[in-house]
C-alpha positions in Angstrom: 71.2 109.1 -17.0 74.1 109.6 -19.4 77.7 109.3 -18.4 78.2 113.1 -18.8 75.4 113.9 -16.3 76.5 115.1 -12.8 76.1 112.6 -10.1 73.8 114.1 -7.4 75.5 112.2 -4.6 79.0 113.4 -5.5 80.3 116.2 -3.1 82.3 118.0 -5.7 79.3 118.5 -8.0 77.3 120.1 -5.2 80.2 122.2 -4.1 80.6 123.6 -7.6 77.0 124.6 -7.8 76.8 126.1 -4.3 80.0 128.0 -4.5 78.9 129.6 -7.8 75.9 131.4 -6.1 76.1 134.9 -4.8 74.0 134.4 -1.7 74.8 132.4 1.4 73.6 128.9 0.8 73.8 125.5 2.5 72.5 122.0 1.9 71.3 120.3 5.1 70.8 116.6 5.8 67.4 116.5 7.5 68.3 113.2 9.2 71.4 114.3 11.0 70.8 118.1 11.1 74.3 118.5 9.7 75.3 120.9 7.0 76.1 118.7 4.1 77.5 121.5 1.9 77.8 125.3 2.2 79.5 128.1 0.4 82.0 130.4 2.0 79.4 133.1 2.8 77.2 130.8 4.7 80.2 129.4 6.6 81.3 132.9 7.6 77.8 134.0 8.7 76.7 130.9 10.6 79.7 129.1 12.0 80.5 129.8 15.7 84.2 130.0 16.2 84.0 128.0 19.4 82.4 124.9 17.8 82.9 124.6 14.0 81.4 121.1 14.1 78.0 122.2 15.6 74.9 120.9 13.9 72.7 123.3 12.0 70.3 124.3 14.8 73.2 125.1 17.1 74.6 127.4 14.5 71.4 129.5 14.4 70.2 129.5 18.0 67.2 131.6 17.4 65.8 129.3 14.8 62.6 127.3 15.8 63.3 123.7 14.8 59.7 122.5 15.3 58.3 125.1 12.9 61.0 124.5 10.3 60.5 120.7 10.5 56.7 121.0 10.2 56.9 123.2 7.1 59.5 120.9 5.5 57.4 117.7 6.2 54.4 119.4 4.6 56.5 120.2 1.5 56.4 124.0 2.2 59.2 126.5 2.5 59.9 128.3 5.7 61.2 131.8 6.1 63.1 133.1 9.1 64.7 136.4 9.9 67.9 136.9 12.0 71.0 138.9 12.2 74.5 138.1 10.8 77.9 139.8 11.3 79.1 141.5 8.1 82.3 143.6 8.3 82.1 143.6 12.1 78.6 144.9 12.2 75.2 143.3 12.7 72.9 143.3 9.6 69.5 141.8 9.1 69.2 138.7 7.0 66.4 136.4 5.9 66.9 132.6 5.5 64.5 130.7 3.3 64.4 126.9 3.9 62.8 124.6 1.3 62.8 120.8 0.8 64.6 119.5 -2.3 65.1 116.1 -3.7 68.4 115.3 -5.5 68.2 111.8 -7.0 66.9 109.6 -4.3 68.2 111.8 -1.5 66.1 114.5 0.4 67.8 117.6 1.6 66.9 121.0 3.0 68.2 124.0 1.0 68.9 127.1 3.1 69.3 130.4 1.2 70.2 133.5 3.1 70.1 137.1 1.9 71.2 140.3 3.6 68.1 142.5 3.7 69.5 145.8 5.0 68.1 147.8 2.1 64.7 146.1 2.4 64.6 146.9 6.1 65.6 150.5 5.4 62.8 150.8 2.9 60.4 149.3 5.4 61.6 151.8 8.0 61.2 154.7 5.6 57.7 153.5 4.6 56.7 153.1 8.2 58.2 156.5 9.1 56.3 158.1 6.2 53.1 156.3 7.2 53.5 157.5 10.8 54.2 161.0 9.6 51.2 160.9 7.3 49.0 159.6 10.1 50.4 162.3 12.4 49.7 165.0 9.9 46.2 163.7 9.2 45.5 163.8 12.9 46.8 167.3 13.2 44.7 168.3 10.2 41.6 166.7 11.7 42.4 168.4 15.0 42.7 171.8 13.3 39.5 171.1 11.3 37.7 170.4 14.6 39.1 173.5 16.2 38.0 175.7 13.3 34.6 174.0 13.4 34.2 174.7 17.1 35.2 178.3 16.6 32.7 178.7 13.8 29.9 177.0 15.8 30.6 179.6 18.5 29.6 182.4 16.1 26.9 180.8 14.0 24.2 178.1 14.3 25.1 174.7 13.2 22.8 174.6 10.2 24.3 177.9 8.9 27.8 176.4 9.4 26.7 173.3 7.4 25.4 175.5 4.6 28.6 177.5 4.5 30.8 174.3 4.6 28.8 172.7 1.7 28.3 175.6 -0.6 30.8 178.3 0.6 27.9 180.9 0.9 24.8 181.3 3.0 21.5 183.0 2.2 19.7 185.4 4.6 16.7 183.7 6.1 13.5 185.2 7.5 12.0 183.6 10.6 8.4 184.5 11.5 8.3 182.9 14.9 11.3 183.6 17.1 11.9 185.1 20.6 14.9 187.3 21.3 16.5 188.0 24.7 18.7 191.0 25.2 20.7 191.6 28.3 23.2 194.1 29.7 24.7 194.9 33.1 23.8 197.9 35.2 26.5 200.6 35.5 29.0 198.3 34.0 31.7 201.0 33.5 31.4 202.1 37.1 31.9 198.7 38.6 35.1 198.3 40.6 36.2 195.3 38.6 36.1 197.3 35.4 39.5 198.8 36.4 41.1 195.3 36.4 40.9 194.1 32.8 42.2 190.6 33.6 39.6 190.0 36.4 36.9 191.6 34.3 37.4 189.3 31.3 37.7 186.3 33.6 34.4 187.0 35.3 32.6 187.9 32.1 33.8 184.7 30.5 32.5 182.7 33.5 29.2 184.5 33.5 28.6 184.3 29.8 29.6 180.6 29.7 27.0 179.9 32.3 24.4 181.9 30.3 25.4 179.7 27.2 24.6 176.5 29.1 21.2 177.8 30.2 20.3 178.9 26.7 21.5 175.6 25.2 19.4 173.6 27.7 16.3 175.3 26.4 17.0 174.9 22.7 18.3 178.4 22.1 21.3 179.9 20.4 23.6 182.6 21.7 24.0 185.1 18.9 26.6 187.5 20.2 28.2 189.3 23.1 29.4 192.8 22.8 31.2 194.2 25.9 28.7 193.6 28.7 25.7 192.8 26.5 24.4 189.4 25.7 21.9 188.3 23.0 20.3 185.0 22.4 17.3 183.6 20.5 15.0 180.6 20.3 13.1 179.5 17.2 16.0 179.8 14.7 17.4 178.3 12.6 15.2 175.4 13.5 11.6 176.1 14.3 10.5 175.6 17.9 6.9 175.9 18.9 7.9 176.6 22.5 10.3 179.4 21.6 8.4 182.0 23.7 8.2 179.9 26.8 11.8 178.7 26.4 13.2 182.3 26.3 11.0 183.2 29.3 12.5 180.3 31.3 16.0 181.3 30.2 15.5 184.8 31.4 14.2 183.7 34.8 17.1 181.2 35.2 19.7 183.8 34.2 18.4 186.1 36.8 18.3 183.3 39.4 21.9 182.4 38.5 23.1 186.0 39.0 21.3 186.2 42.3 23.0 183.1 43.6 26.3 184.2 42.2 26.1 187.6 43.8 25.5 185.9 47.2 28.7 183.9 46.8 31.0 186.5 45.3 32.3 189.9 46.4 31.6 191.5 43.0 27.9 192.0 42.3 26.6 191.8 38.8 23.1 193.2 38.2 21.5 192.9 34.8 18.5 194.3 32.8 16.7 191.9 30.5 14.3 192.4 27.7 12.5 189.8 25.7 10.3 190.0 22.6 8.7 187.6 20.2 8.4 188.4 16.5 9.9 188.0 13.1 13.6 188.4 12.4 16.1 188.0 9.6 19.2 185.9 10.2 22.3 186.3 8.1 26.0 185.7 8.0 27.8 189.1 7.7 31.3 189.6 6.5 33.7 188.0 4.0 37.0 187.5 5.8 35.6 187.7 9.4 32.3 186.0 9.8 29.6 187.2 12.2 26.1 185.7 12.3 23.6 188.4 13.3 19.8 189.0 13.5 18.0 192.0 12.0 14.5 193.3 11.8 11.8 194.8 14.0 11.7 191.8 16.3 15.3 192.5 17.3 14.9 196.2 17.6 11.9 195.8 19.9 13.8 193.3 22.1 16.5 196.0 22.4 13.9 198.6 23.4 12.6 196.2 26.1 16.0 195.7 27.5 16.7 199.5 27.5 13.4 200.2 29.4 14.0 197.4 31.9 15.2 197.9 35.5 18.1 196.2 37.5 17.4 192.5 37.9 14.1 192.9 36.0 12.8 191.2 32.9 10.6 193.4 30.7 8.4 192.4 27.8 5.5 194.0 25.8 1.8 193.3 25.3 2.2 190.9 22.4 4.7 188.7 24.1 2.8 188.9 27.4 -0.3 187.5 25.6 1.7 184.5 24.5 3.0 183.8 28.0 0.3 184.9 30.5 -1.2 181.5 31.0 2.1 180.0 32.2 3.9 182.8 33.9 3.3 185.5 36.5 3.6 189.1 35.3 3.4 192.6 36.8 2.0 195.5 34.8 4.2 198.5 34.2 1.7 200.6 32.3 1.8 202.3 29.0 5.1 203.5 27.5 6.0 205.3 24.4 8.5 203.0 22.5 10.8 204.8 20.0 9.9 203.5 16.5 6.9 201.5 17.7 4.5 203.9 19.4 2.7 203.4 22.7 2.8 199.9 24.2 1.8 198.3 27.5 4.8 196.8 29.2 5.1 194.0 31.8 7.7 192.6 34.2 8.1 188.8 34.0 8.1 187.6 37.6 8.0 183.8 37.7 6.5 180.6 36.3 3.1 179.6 37.4 3.4 176.5 39.6 1.3 173.6 38.5 1.6 171.7 41.8 
């Protein structure tokens, strides 16, 4: 080493280097845990006024000596975050400790930076992330709400087609069974003069109908006032569509009988069922309505109109499909508007197999 080279063990040389740096910095003797040199900023930040001669670990009480020592012994740096007093206020700071050899001596260099801006950036980033996550959850919740609403007015497969392509195509279904229902003397019922109670009871009744229909693989198509329409066999084929709708009709009637026994207001319905071909389509552009069309629907409506209170009426063709599994009562021949003369039947019950 030349004569002009700095002497690493000379205090003034270290002091000149340390004091020229803009961050708080200290040189620590690992044997005595004493601060060998430090600049003014480090002294101001980490020297307790009650004990200016405290060793390094006492000056930073929250520091973990064992972790620091282990990292230094393995030749690795160790980072530690704390708070320091700057202009009478606490600010976050990060200290990086690393081993350093100067000549034959080993030291620990501690470099400390105020990280207020970094913490503010982290806070802003975390706040943005939380806000984005919250907005994503709200968007997903709104999407689910809209999906539930749409699934209330159209079959799931129709909704999926609408979601994927933006349009739906009318479909013809050759084998479907339609159930039509309305309530007897609805406008004359006492409850009809109390709109709030009327809507509440209708909602309760139709919700129960929905659960019955769903249990037998059917779809509720629409409700209009006191009328209810459901179908089985669309949009997915179901080989038991006729039997399923017959079971639905019987269970709906049984539900109303039991409900009437438990409630002061009596609800009596007429039901008609018919099996045949129908066309299913989404109607409307701004307000969607999924509906069924065709002779099969019209004949189901005729059956409902010709039914009697708490009776289930069907025609000859549907009777033929069900007669081996259900009990019927003949009603005789009737002239059906738009269809001519037909034999009609009351569906009474299922045939017990036990």
